[in-house]
Short mmCIF file of the C-alpha atoms (twelve columns), coordinates in Angstrom:
data_MODEL
# 
_entry.id   MODEL 
# 
loop_
_atom_site.group_PDB 
_atom_site.id 
_atom_site.type_symbol 
_atom_site.label_atom_id 
_atom_site.label_alt_id 
_atom_site.label_comp_id 
_atom_site.label_asym_id 
_atom_site.label_seq_id 
_atom_site.Cartn_x 
_atom_site.Cartn_y 
_atom_site.Cartn_z 
_atom_site.pdbx_PDB_model_num 
ATOM 1  C CA . UNK A 1  172.682 -36.476 -45.007 1 
ATOM 2  C CA . UNK A 2  168.987 -37.028 -43.979 1 
ATOM 3  C CA . UNK A 3  167.593 -40.776 -44.011 1 
ATOM 4  C CA . UNK A 4  164.647 -41.535 -46.067 1 
ATOM 5  C CA . UNK A 5  162.658 -41.809 -43.016 1 
ATOM 6  C CA . UNK A 6  163.895 -38.354 -41.591 1 
ATOM 7  C CA . UNK A 7  163.185 -36.730 -44.980 1 
ATOM 8  C CA . UNK A 8  159.725 -38.041 -45.160 1 
ATOM 9  C CA . UNK A 9  158.845 -36.760 -41.604 1 
ATOM 10 C CA . UNK A 10 160.109 -33.300 -42.264 1 
ATOM 11 C CA . UNK A 11 158.050 -33.320 -45.610 1 
ATOM 12 C CA . UNK A 12 155.045 -34.488 -43.450 1 
ATOM 13 C CA . UNK A 13 155.687 -31.797 -40.876 1 
ATOM 14 C CA . UNK A 14 156.153 -28.994 -43.496 1 
ATOM 15 C CA . UNK A 15 152.808 -29.918 -45.247 1 
ATOM 16 C CA . UNK A 16 151.003 -30.052 -41.727 1 
ATOM 17 C CA . UNK A 17 152.339 -26.812 -41.128 1 
ATOM 18 C CA . UNK A 18 151.076 -25.274 -44.427 1 
ATOM 19 C CA . UNK A 19 147.726 -26.652 -43.990 1 
ATOM 20 C CA . UNK A 20 147.523 -25.348 -40.450 1 
ATOM 21 C CA . UNK A 21 148.652 -21.904 -41.582 1 
ATOM 22 C CA . UNK A 22 151.430 -21.780 -39.022 1 
ATOM 23 C CA . UNK A 23 154.581 -20.261 -40.165 1 
ATOM 24 C CA . UNK A 24 157.483 -22.500 -40.404 1 
# 
């Protein structure tokens, strides 16, 4: 299981990737 911090970090990175237009 991911910790809250790890989950938040993954979500943050995912959002940044979408904004940058870089495929995951």
